[in-house]
LOFI-445839 format. One record per residue (C-alpha): residue number from 1; residue in three letters; x, z, y. Coordinates in nm, 2 decimals, m for minus. Each point is the difference from the previous one (the first is absolute). Layout:
LOFI-445839
> NUM; ALA; X; Z; Y
...
end
This chain:
LOFI-445839
> 1; MET; 0.01; 0.00; m0.01
> 2; GLU; 0.26; 0.08; 0.24
> 3; GLN; 0.22; m0.31; m0.08
> 4; SER; m0.32; m0.22; 0.07
> 5; SER; m0.10; 0.21; 0.34
> 6; THR; 0.38; m0.08; 0.11
> 7; SER; m0.04; m0.38; m0.11
> 8; ALA; m0.28; m0.01; 0.19
> 9; LEU; 0.19; 0.17; 0.28
> 10; LEU; 0.25; m0.24; 0.03
> 11; GLN; m0.22; m0.31; m0.03
> 12; GLY; m0.21; 0.07; 0.30
> 13; THR; 0.33; 0.12; 0.23
> 14; VAL; 0.12; m0.38; m0.12
> 15; LEU; m0.29; m0.12; 0.14
> 16; ASP; m0.03; 0.22; 0.34
> 17; LEU; 0.32; m0.10; 0.00
> 18; ALA; m0.06; m0.34; m0.05
> 19; SER; m0.27; m0.03; 0.25
> 20; ASP; 0.23; 0.15; 0.27
> 21; VAL; 0.25; m0.28; m0.03
> 22; VAL; m0.33; m0.21; 0.03
> 23; SER; m0.08; 0.14; 0.35
> 24; ALA; 0.37; m0.02; 0.12
> 25; LEU; 0.04; m0.37; m0.06
> 26; ARG; m0.33; m0.06; 0.12
> 27; SER; 0.06; 0.24; 0.33
> 28; GLY; 0.34; m0.06; 0.06
> 29; ASP; 0.02; 0.35; m0.02
> 30; HIS; 0.27; 0.23; m0.23
> 31; VAL; m0.15; 0.12; m0.30
> 32; ARG; m0.23; 0.28; 0.08
> 33; ALA; 0.04; 0.29; m0.24
> 34; GLY; m0.43; 0.08; 0.03
> 35; SER; m0.09; 0.14; m0.32
> 36; THR; 0.35; m0.07; m0.18
> 37; PRO; 0.23; 0.25; m0.04
> 38; THR; 0.33; 0.05; 0.16
> 39; ALA; 0.30; 0.16; m0.07
> 40; GLY; m0.06; 0.37; m0.02
> 41; GLY; m0.35; 0.02; m0.06
> 42; ALA; m0.12; 0.13; m0.33
> 43; GLY; m0.07; m0.33; m0.12
> 44; GLU; 0.37; m0.10; 0.02
> 45; GLY; 0.08; m0.09; m0.37
> 46; VAL; m0.31; m0.21; m0.05
> 47; ALA; 0.12; m0.21; 0.33
> 48; ARG; 0.32; m0.10; m0.09
> 49; ALA; m0.17; m0.12; m0.31
> 50; ALA; m0.22; m0.20; 0.18
> 51; VAL; 0.26; m0.16; 0.20
> 52; ARG; 0.17; m0.05; m0.32
> 53; VAL; m0.32; m0.21; m0.09
> 54; LEU; 0.03; m0.24; 0.33
> 55; GLY; 0.32; 0.03; m0.01
> 56; ALA; 0.21; m0.17; 0.29
> 57; ASP; m0.39; m0.13; 0.13
> 58; ALA; m0.10; 0.39; 0.11
> 59; LEU; 0.25; m0.13; 0.31
> 60; LEU; m0.06; m0.34; 0.03
> 61; PRO; m0.16; 0.06; 0.38
> 62; SER; 0.32; 0.12; 0.11
> 63; VAL; 0.21; m0.29; m0.16
> 64; LEU; m0.27; m0.29; 0.10
> 65; LEU; m0.07; 0.12; 0.39
> 66; ARG; 0.27; 0.17; 0.11
> 67; VAL; m0.17; 0.38; 0.07
> 68; PRO; 0.20; 0.28; m0.12
> 69; PRO; m0.13; 0.16; m0.29
> 70; ALA; m0.22; 0.31; 0.02
> 71; PRO; 0.27; 0.34; m0.07
> 72; GLY; m0.21; 0.16; m0.25
> 73; GLN; m0.05; m0.33; m0.23
> 74; LEU; 0.37; m0.09; 0.10
> 75; ALA; 0.11; 0.33; m0.16
> 76; VAL; m0.24; m0.05; m0.34
> 77; PHE; 0.13; m0.35; m0.04
> 78; LYS; 0.35; 0.12; 0.05
> 79; ASP; m0.03; 0.28; m0.26
> 80; ALA; m0.19; m0.22; m0.27
> 81; VAL; 0.29; m0.23; 0.00
> 82; ALA; 0.27; 0.29; m0.07
> 83; ALA; m0.25; 0.20; m0.21
> 84; HIS; m0.07; m0.32; m0.22
> 85; PRO; 0.25; m0.19; m0.10
> 86; PRO; m0.04; m0.23; m0.32
> 87; ARG; 0.12; 0.11; m0.32
> 88; ALA; 0.30; m0.22; m0.16
> 89; ASP; m0.32; m0.14; m0.22
> 90; ALA; m0.23; m0.06; 0.28
> 91; ALA; m0.15; m0.35; m0.01
> 92; PRO; 0.11; m0.25; 0.22
> 93; ALA; m0.29; 0.01; 0.23
> 94; VAL; 0.04; 0.37; 0.04
> 95; VAL; 0.34; m0.02; 0.07
> 96; TRP; m0.04; m0.30; 0.23
> 97; SER; m0.30; 0.23; 0.17
> 98; HIS; 0.22; 0.27; 0.09
> 99; TRP; 0.27; m0.28; 0.13
> 100; ALA; m0.21; m0.08; 0.24
> 101; MET; m0.09; 0.29; 0.11
> 102; ALA; 0.30; 0.11; 0.04
> 103; ARG; 0.08; m0.32; 0.22
> 104; THR; m0.32; 0.06; 0.22
> 105; LEU; 0.14; 0.35; 0.11
> 106; ARG; 0.35; m0.13; 0.04
> 107; ARG; m0.18; m0.24; 0.23
> 108; LEU; m0.13; 0.28; 0.16
> 109; GLU; 0.24; 0.23; 0.07
> 110; HIS; 0.29; m0.28; 0.03
> 111; PRO; m0.13; m0.30; 0.18
> 112; PRO; 0.20; m0.26; m0.11
> 113; THR; 0.14; m0.07; 0.36
> 114; GLY; 0.14; 0.33; 0.06
> 115; PRO; 0.27; 0.12; m0.01
> 116; ASP; m0.01; 0.21; m0.30
> 117; ALA; m0.19; m0.27; m0.21
> 118; ALA; m0.02; 0.12; m0.38
> 119; GLU; 0.18; m0.23; m0.22
> 120; PRO; m0.31; m0.10; m0.23
> 121; ALA; 0.04; 0.14; m0.38
> 122; ALA; 0.08; m0.26; m0.26
> 123; GLU; m0.33; m0.17; m0.13
> 124; PRO; m0.16; 0.03; m0.37
> 125; GLY; m0.01; m0.28; m0.22
> 126; ALA; m0.26; m0.26; m0.02
> 127; ASP; 0.04; m0.19; m0.25
> 128; TRP; m0.31; 0.06; m0.21
> 129; LEU; m0.22; m0.13; 0.23
> 130; ASP; 0.19; m0.37; 0.02
> 131; GLU; m0.10; 0.04; m0.41
> 132; ALA; m0.33; 0.13; 0.02
> 133; GLY; m0.34; m0.20; m0.05
> 134; TRP; m0.19; m0.10; 0.32
> 135; GLN; m0.25; 0.30; m0.06
> 136; THR; 0.28; 0.23; m0.06
> 137; LEU; 0.16; m0.10; 0.30
> 138; THR; m0.30; 0.05; 0.23
> 139; HIS; m0.08; 0.36; m0.13
> 140; GLN; 0.36; 0.05; 0.08
> 141; LEU; 0.02; m0.15; 0.35
> 142; ALA; m0.36; 0.19; 0.05
> 143; VAL; 0.14; 0.34; m0.09
> 144; LEU; 0.33; m0.05; 0.19
> 145; ALA; m0.22; m0.17; 0.30
> 146; PRO; 0.15; 0.30; 0.26
> 147; LEU; 0.32; m0.25; m0.09
> 148; ALA; m0.18; m0.29; 0.20
> 149; LEU; 0.10; m0.02; 0.36
> 150; PRO; 0.12; m0.28; 0.24
> 151; GLY; 0.35; m0.10; 0.01
> 152; GLU; 0.10; 0.25; m0.30
> 153; GLU; 0.23; m0.08; m0.23
> 154; CYS; 0.05; 0.11; m0.36
> 155; ALA; 0.01; m0.09; m0.35
> 156; VAL; m0.41; 0.12; m0.05
> 157; THR; m0.06; m0.27; 0.33
> 158; ARG; 0.24; m0.28; m0.13
> 159; ALA; m0.18; 0.05; m0.32
> 160; ALA; m0.33; m0.13; 0.12
> 161; ARG; 0.12; m0.24; 0.23
> 162; ARG; 0.08; m0.18; m0.32
> 163; ARG; m0.33; 0.01; m0.13
> 164; PRO; m0.27; m0.05; 0.27
> 165; VAL; m0.20; m0.17; m0.23
> 166; ASP; m0.02; 0.24; m0.28
> 167; VAL; m0.05; 0.28; 0.23
> 168; ALA; m0.35; m0.21; 0.15
> 169; ARG; m0.10; m0.04; m0.34
> 170; GLY; 0.05; 0.39; m0.04
> 171; PHE; m0.21; 0.02; 0.28
> 172; VAL; m0.33; m0.21; m0.11
> 173; ARG; 0.06; 0.20; m0.30
> 174; ALA; m0.07; 0.33; 0.16
> 175; VAL; m0.26; m0.14; 0.20
> 176; ARG; m0.20; m0.13; m0.30
> 177; ARG; 0.06; 0.32; m0.17
> 178; ARG; m0.10; 0.21; 0.32
> 179; ASP; 0.35; 0.18; m0.01
> 180; TRP; m0.04; 0.02; 0.39
> 181; GLN; 0.33; 0.26; 0.01
> 182; GLN; 0.23; m0.28; m0.16
> 183; ALA; m0.19; m0.30; 0.18
> 184; ALA; 0.06; 0.13; 0.33
> 185; GLY; 0.41; 0.14; m0.12
> 186; ALA; 0.01; m0.36; m0.14
> 187; GLY; m0.13; m0.17; 0.36
> 188; ARG; 0.26; 0.25; 0.17
> 189; TRP; 0.27; m0.20; m0.12
> 190; LEU; m0.19; m0.34; 0.02
> 191; THR; 0.00; 0.05; 0.36
> 192; LEU; 0.40; 0.00; 0.00
> 193; LEU; 0.03; m0.28; m0.26
> 194; ASP; 0.09; m0.41; 0.10
> 195; GLY; m0.13; m0.22; m0.28
> 196; VAL; m0.32; 0.18; 0.00
> 197; PRO; m0.26; m0.26; m0.15
> 198; ASP; m0.24; m0.10; 0.29
> 199; THR; m0.28; 0.00; m0.27
> 200; LEU; m0.02; 0.34; m0.04
> 201; GLY; m0.12; 0.08; 0.31
> 202; LEU; 0.15; 0.34; 0.09
> 203; GLU; m0.16; 0.03; 0.34
> 204; ALA; m0.32; m0.03; m0.17
> 205; GLY; 0.06; 0.21; m0.33
> 206; LEU; 0.20; 0.30; 0.20
> 207; ASP; m0.40; 0.06; 0.21
> 208; PHE; m0.17; m0.02; m0.35
> 209; VAL; 0.19; 0.28; m0.11
> 210; ARG; m0.01; 0.17; 0.28
> 211; LEU; m0.42; m0.03; 0.00
> 212; MET; 0.00; 0.11; m0.37
> 213; GLY; 0.29; 0.26; m0.03
> 214; GLY; 0.10; 0.11; 0.34
> 215; SER; m0.22; 0.27; m0.01
> 216; ASP; 0.31; 0.13; m0.24
> 217; PRO; 0.25; 0.14; 0.32
> 218; ARG; 0.29; m0.10; m0.27
> 219; VAL; m0.14; m0.39; m0.05
> 220; ALA; m0.02; m0.01; 0.44
> 221; LEU; 0.29; 0.13; 0.02
> 222; GLN; 0.22; m0.26; m0.13
> 223; LEU; m0.24; m0.22; 0.17
> 224; GLU; 0.04; 0.11; 0.31
> 225; ALA; 0.39; m0.02; m0.08
> 226; ALA; m0.11; m0.38; m0.10
> 227; ARG; m0.11; m0.04; 0.35
> 228; LEU; 0.24; 0.15; 0.23
> 229; MET; 0.33; m0.09; m0.19
> 230; PRO; 0.02; m0.39; 0.16
> 231; ALA; 0.01; 0.11; 0.37
> 232; ALA; 0.23; 0.31; m0.09
> 233; VAL; 0.37; 0.05; 0.03
> 234; LEU; 0.11; 0.32; m0.17
> 235; LEU; 0.25; 0.27; 0.17
end
């Protein structure tokens, strides 16, 4: 019973945090704590876990909109990066998610143009994406949607660039299966890729995903990111 209660609390906190991020992306403001626990509160452990679920997207407004993160949110994010390093046997997506979070933290604490800019950490391997079928590729890219940022370079981004048609196929499959989270994550990647078939009708497809699944803040987060990214310039 206690485990079920904790799971429900975490799920609710993830949705609250995603809603806060969506509101910030729409308003141009930083993520406001709102109902989401922050550092020092009774729900600090749950807050850290929720940040781990959203990954680097927990601070997406600061990255895309160049607004400073709220101190409490930044503290929880930093604690989540430090407290939960991936294990040696962690799945590649977990390793990449942590890498993306650490990169976001470096970007916010040491802007690349500053004299104290930190050296980027070595990238994990991404060979498994080149070998994956298009269904698996799309699933993994949707999980790693926080890596889909304008002008960014990493092995996952390069793997996605090599296979725009496969990602487009995966987007269509996700829509047909009503997997709105996967469709929104794949759609976010597609907004950055060259070579996406015109016949896909990506803009109309994203509008349909918004109509059908946009009430889920995790879906709305990906759709807002896709909307903003073409005009965004990163820190």
